[in-house]
N, C-alpha and C positions, 0 to 999 in steps of 0.2 A: 145360454146364459144362466147364471144362478145368483141368487141373493146371498148365498153363503160363501161366495168367493173370498179368498184371502186378499186383503187390501195391500197393494204394493206401495209402500211408503218410502220416501227418500230417507236415507240414514242421516243422522246428525254428523257434523264434521268430525267430531271426536271418534266416531265409529268407523271411519274410513281407514282401511289398512294403509300404513305409511308407504308401502311399495306402489300404491296407486296414486300417490300424491307427488307433487313436485318437491324437489329439495332446493330450498332457497338459500343454502349456505354459500353459494358463490356470490350472493349479495351480502347477507348477514347470517351468522350462525344462530342468532336468537333475537327476540324483540329487545332484550336488554342491551345487546351490542348495538342494535339500531338506535336506541335511545342515547347511548353514549356518543355515537357518530353524529346524531342530529344536534346534540348540544355543542359538539366541536364545530360543526358547520355553522350553527347560529353564532358562535363566538367569533367567527371570522368576518361576519358581515360589517362590523365597524371599520374594517380595513379599507372599505370603499371611500370613507370620508376623507382619509388622508390623500387620496388621489384626485378628488374632485378639484377642478380648476387647474390641473397640471398637464392635461393631455396635449395642449398646444405648444408645450415647451420643446418638443422634439420627438423623433421616432422612438427613442429609448423610453421616454416617459409614457408614450401611448402604448408601447408594447407591454410595459409593466402592468398597466391597467387591464389590458386585454388578457394577459396571462392570468391575472387574478380572477377575472370574470370566467375564463375558461375552466380554471381549476374548480371554482365553486359550482359551475354548471355541471361539470362531470360528477362531482360528489352529490349534487342535488338530484341528478338523474338516478343514481343508485338508491338514494334514500326514498325518493318518490315512487320508484318502481316497486321497491319492497313493500311499502305501505299499500300501494294499489293492489298488489297481488295478495297480500294478507286480507284485505277487505273483500276481494273477489271470492275468496274461499267461503265466506259466510257474511252476507251483507248485513245480517242482523247482529253480528258479534260486536259487543260494545267496545272491546279493546281495539279491534281493527278500525272501527269508526273514529275512535279517539286518535289513533295514530295518523289516519288520513287527515283529520282536521288539524292536528298539531303540525304536520308537514305543510299543509296549505297555508297555515298562519305564518310559519317561518319563511316559506317561499315567497309569500306576498311581501313580507318585510324586506327580504333580500331584493326583490324586484324593484321595490320603491327606492331603496338605497342605491341601487345600480342604475336607476332611470336617467341619471345625468349623462351616461356614456354616449348614447346616440346623439342627443342634441349638441354635446360638447365636441364630439368628433366632427359633426357636420358644420360646426362653426369654424373649423379650420379652413382657411381659403382653399378652394378647389385645386389650384395649381400646386400649392404646398403639399396638400394631402396626396395628390397624385405622385408627386416626387418621392414622398416618404414611403409609399406603398412598395416602391421598387427596391427599397433598401433592405439589407439582411435582417435587422431586428424585427421587421414586420412581415417577413416572408411567411411564417406560419399562419398569419391572419389575412393574407392578401385576398383570398376569395371572399371571406366574410366582409372585409372592408369595401371591396368593389360592389358587393351586393347591398351593403348599407348605403353607399353613395346613391345607388339607384332609388332608394326609398326617400330621398331628400324631400320631395313634395309632400310626403305623408308623415313626417316626423315633426312633432310639436316642440314647444319650448320645454326647457328642463322642468319648470314648475308644472306644466300641463302633463308631461310624461309621468311625473311623480304621482300626480293625482290619479291618472289612469292606472298606474301600477298598483296603487292602493286598493283598487276595486277587485283585485284578484280573489279575495276571500269569498265574495258573493257572486262573481261573474258566472260561476258554474252551478249556481243554486238550482236552476231549473232542471238541469240534467241529473243532479243529485236527488232531487225530489222525485223525479220520474223513476229513477232506478230503485230507490227504496220503496216507493209505492208499488211498483209492478213486480219486483223480485222478492221483497220481504213482507209487505203488508197484505197484498191481495191473496185471497184464498179462493181457488177455483173449484174445490170439491173433488169428486172422483168420477171416473168413467169406467164402465165395464167394457173391456175390449172384446174383440172377436173370438178370443180364446177363453173367455169367461173370467179373466182376471180383473179385479177392481184396481184401477191405476189412478194414483194421485195426479190430477191435472195441474200443470204448471207451465211456465214459459218454456222450460226445458223439455217437457213431455208433449207439448202441443203438436209439434210437427210430427213426432213419432206416431201419435195417435191418428193423425191424418193420413198415415201410410196404411192404415187398416183396410183390409179388403171389404169389410162389412160397411156398407154405406150408412147404415143407421148409427154406427159408432162414430163415423166421421161427422155426420150431421149433428149428433149430440155434442161431440167435442167442440165443434165450431160455435154452436149457440151457447153452450155453457161457459165457454171461455170468454166470449164477448159480452155475456151478461155482466161480468165484473167491470169491463171497460165502459159499458153503458151506465153502470151504477156510479162510476167515478168520472164520467165524461166531462162534466163542467170543470172539475179540478184539473184534469189532464189538458183540457183545451186552454185554460188560463195559464198552465205551466208552459205549454208549447208556445203560446202567444208571447209570453215573457221572454222565452229564448229567442224568438224571431225579432222582437223589439230590441233586444240587446245587440243582435247582429247588425241591425240597421243603424243603431246608435254608434257602434264601433266603426262601421264603414264611414259614416258621416263625419265623425270626429277626426278621422284620418284622411279626409278629403278624397275619398273614392267616389266615383259617380254613382255606384250602387253597391249593395251588399255582395252580389255575385262577383262583380269586378274586383271588389276588395279581397274576396276569397281566392280568386284566380291569380291575383298579383304576386303572391308569395312564390308560386311555382313558375311565374313568367309564362302563363298559359293564355293565349289569345282567346277572347270571348268567342271568336268564330269556331273554335274547337268544341265548345259547349253547344253552340247553336246548331252546328252541322250534325252533331250527335242526335239531337232531338229531331231534326229534319229527316235524317236517314231512317231513324226508327219509325217515325210517323209514316214514311213512304212505304215501309215494309209491313205495316200492320195487317193487311189482308192475309198474308201468309200465317201470321199469328192466329188470326181468327179461324183460319182453315184448320190449324192444328187443334184448337179447342173442339171444333166439330168432330175431327177425327178421334180425339180422345173420348168424346161422348159416345161415338159409335162403337169404339173398341171396348168400352166398359159396359155397353148395352144399356145405356141410360136414356130415359125420355128427355132429360134436359141436363145441363151441366152447371154446377155451382163451384164456388171457390174451393170448397172442401173436397171436390173431386179432382183437384189439380195436382195432388201429391202421390196418390196411390200408384204403385208401380204398374206398368203395362208389361205383359208378356208372361211372366211366371205366375203360377197360381198362388204361391206364397213367397215372400221375400226370403232370400238366403240370409243366415246369420253369420256374422264375422266376429270372432273373439278378438281381443286386443292384439295378441301376438300374430294372428292371421292378418289383421289389418295392417300391421307394421310390415309384414312380409310382402303384401301386395303393393304397398306404397313404395317400398325400397326397390322391388323388382321393376316397377313401372318406370323408375327414374334412372334406369341403367344408361340411357343415352347421355346423362350428365356426368358419367365417369365413375370409376371405382372409388376415388377419394371422397367425392360428394356422398355417395351411397353409404360408404363405411362410416363416415362421421355422423350421418343422419341416423343410421341404425343404432349407433352407440347412444345417442341422445334419447331416442324413442324407447329403446329397451331399458335405458337407465331412468333418470327421474327429471327429464326436462318437462314432462307433461303431467298435469293434474287431470286424471283420466275421466272419472265418472261423476254423475250428479250427486249432490248432497243437499240437504235442507239449507236454504238460504244462499246457496252458491249462485254467482252471477250466471245468467243464462247465456246461451250461445257459445261461441268459441273465439279465442284471440291468441295472438302471439305477442309476447312482450319481453324484452331483454334490454341490457345496457351494454355499453362498450366493454365493461369490465366483468360481465357475468355470462352465465349460460343464457341462451335464448329460450324463454319459457313458453309453454303452450297451455292454455286453459281449454279443456274439452268438457262436454257433457255427453260422453260417448255412449251410444246405444248400439247393441249388436244387430238389431233388426235392419234388414236391407243393406244397401251399399252406401247410402248417403253419408254416413259418418266416416266411412273410409275416405271418401272424397274430401270431407272437411279436414281430416287429419293430413291428407296430402297438401291441401291448401295452406294450413297453418305451418306445416313443415317447410313450405316454400318461403314463407315469411322468416322463419327461424334461421334457415340456412342463408338467406339473403343478409340477415343481421350479422351472422357469424362471418361470412365472407367479406362483407363491407368493413367490419371492424378490423379484420386482419390486414386488409389492403390499404386502409385509409387512416390518417390521424384522427383523433377524436372529433375535431371540429368539422371534418368532412365525411364522417362515417354514417351519420344519421340520414338515411335516404328518406325521400318524401313519400307520402301516401300514394301519390300519382304513379310512381314506379313500383311501389310495394304490391299493388294489385296485379301487376304483370307477373311478378315472380310467383305468386300464389296460384293464380289460375293457369299459368304455364304448367305447373305440376299436375293440376287436374286434367289438362289436355293429354298429357302423357299417360296418366292412369286410365283415362277413357279409351285411348287407342289400344292399350294392352288388353283391357277387358274385352273389347270388341274382337280382338284377334283370338282370344282364348274362349270365346263363347262356344258352348257345346251344342247348341240347338238354335233354331230360328227364334224361338220365344225368349231364350236367354239373351240373344243378340238384341232382341227388341227392347229388353229392359235397359240395356246400355244406350241404345239409340234414343230411347225416350228420355233417359237421363241427360244425354248430351243436348237434346232439343230443349229440355227444361233448364239446363245450365245457361244456354243462350237466352232463353225466354226470361229467366229470373235475373240474370246478371247484366244483360244488355237491355232487354225490353223493359223489364220491371224496374230496374234501377233508373232507367231514363224517365219512366213515369214518376218515380220519386223525385228525380231532379227537376222535372216540370213542376211538381207540387211545391218544392222548395222555392223555385223561382216565383210562382204565383203568390205564395204566402208572404215572401219578402217584398214583392212589388206592391201587394196590398197594404202592407205596413208602411212602405215608403210613400204611398199615395194617401195615407191617413185613414184607411179603411180598417176599422177594428176587427181583429180576428176572433170573432165570437165562435161558439161551438157550431152554430148553424152555418156560418160562413165557411168554416173549415170543412164541415161535412159536404157542403154544396160544391166547393172547389174539387174536393177529392172524388165526389160522385161523378162529376163531369169527366175526370180522367179515367175512372173505372169504366165508364160506358164506352169511351173512345178506345181504350187499350184492350178491353175484353171483347168488344164487338156486339152486334145486335143479337146473336144467337146464344149469348151467355146470360144466365140469371144472376144478377147482382143483388144479393141479399142486402137489405138496408144496414144490417150490422157491419157489413164490410166497410162501410163509410168510416167506421171507428178505427180502421186500420191506421189511419193517419195519426192517431193518438198513441200508437204502440210501437212505432219504428224508432229504435234508439238513435239512429244516425240523424234524425231530424233535429236532435239537440246538439249536433255538430255539423251545421248545415254546409251544403255544397261539397260534401265528401262523396256521396253516392255515385255521382257521374263518373268518378274515377274507377269504380267497379266496371262500368260499361266500357270505357276506353281501354281499361286494363285487359279485359278479356279479349277485345278485338285485337289488341297487340299480341296477347299471349297465343291466340290461335295462329297468327301469322308466324310468330317466332318458334312455336313448337313444331310446326310443319317444316320450318327452315332447319332446325337443329336435327330433328329425327330423320329428315331426308338429305341432310348435308354431310359434311365431313368435319375435319379438325378445325378448319377456319371458322365455320359456322358455330361450333361449340365454343371455341375460344372467344368469339365475339359476344356470345351470350354470357359466358362466365365473366368476361370483362364488364358487362353490364351489371351483373350481381356484385362485383367488387367496386363498382363506381361510387357507391354512397351518394353524396351530394356534391361531388367534385365538379359536376357540370349540371346544367339545367336538365330537367327530366326529358324534355323533347329531344335534346341533343344526345343524351344517353341512349334513348330508344333508336334514334336514327343510326347511331354507331352500331347498335345490335342488329339492325336490319329492317326497322319499320318506322314509317313517317306518319304520325298522327295528326299532322297539320294538313294532310290530304284526306279526302273523304273515303278513299278506297278501303282502308282496313275495316271500318265499321260496315260499309256496304257489302264487302266480301263476306264478313261473318254472318250477316243477315241473309245473304244469298245462300250460304251454306246451310243455314237454318231451314230454308225452304226445301233444299235437296234432301236433308235428313228427314223431313216430314214425309216426302215422297218415298224414301227408302223404308221408313217405318211402316207405312201403309202397305208396301209391297211385301215386306217380310212377314207381317201378320196375316197377309192374304194367302200365304203358302200353305 
């Protein structure tokens, strides 16, 4: 290490080559065009007023109102996605923040003006509405109307719905504060990595630095990173508590028994699916604890900490993958999905679907986001070290192709698939990539890297996300019982879960308790369990497609084209997996135990 090392700093957004950024012109060619479209969208909002009070006159009148709402929703999706993607490029950019705020203001006004729709529709006598739904004018809206009828116990009066809709401008304040504080305002300093480079520590580089073979680098990274969260712990705890309290309020207002049941209602997911996931993971924790001890022994460590859980096992140094090489690997691994799927995906990744590399202020992590009328965009913070970002690219590509295939197969109102099935499409791709890399491994140690990565995928996506799901359940239950979510209470609840999930042989640093303050998904609660159920389903479906024939492939592609035309559990059953039964999760966790055995055997050679 050296004090004279060149500091690796993130470039400003304006310094990033255009070829490495996404091309948002399939949404809008410029901010100015977006402004014109936003003004036109806003100008149509008064059209709702002329329709209020007319919906019960007949199916034609009802269809006219729903057609208007659908058209404005479609345009709003395009406007909102563009503003979101522009803000994601640089969270500190004032123009992007202004656009996001402007869109949110107009969207809130629209929601308030349209809030009469659900109460007025549900005021139509049930026999009358049932008869109308079967008539031609309402055929495009049949599924939406049937699902609206299901919400009857949870829809309020027109006045109450309008008041709720008017809260839209500040309902997401907690998440916005969290993002701006952690992505734009926090400064984590620099860390000298194992190659002597001084690297700017950020949310984007944190995990990459934890891949370093030098334990002192990992330890320094971990503690320096969490120093900032410790310094802002009370602010973050109050922000998270506010988000939880809003969830509880929203569930109570809509007459749901609890926040978790309110969240599950939209996808028609039985509470038993959530509960049996937690029970299955808890039952298999001894195998997880055994893996931590194996990792400790393989790394020749006297003890194991959280910052030891990411460094690759097997190779002495992680292989580097440039962007083009990563695209080649991802596309090759997806060959079981057919030539058309692979050709179209390659075109998008070699083109400008993806915003590839980190820059100052850019939103951390990765996501896929597109609309019915646009390309499916991918945000990455791609790093060449190791193979993890290749898997992230495969994951987000799964989302993007899911978006594209659903949009092509379904009308707008049925194309937007739910998050519950989205995580199947993304982790399915990761499974195929893992299988290909295992088959291509040139040595036992290289094979060990992929085995360890596959183990960690199950650990991070099923075990870890289930721990997060338990934490969300605990925090919301605490709020529902009137127990204030103070910093101490949040840390205490999270510490209990850390001790259970990591086991008695694991050293849990006190700073790790602050992890509960830095997980973005906690500001969109009861989302993370879908990662776990999604991977369990993906493991089963990937084996089915890779080992099957045309029928199995067509069933899976049919799932990708399904959008929201059926309930998520129904779409998955048609594809070949039933998540209302405990077997998929239990089978995935049993596989985890077998992979741990194989890893130990490979590294013993």
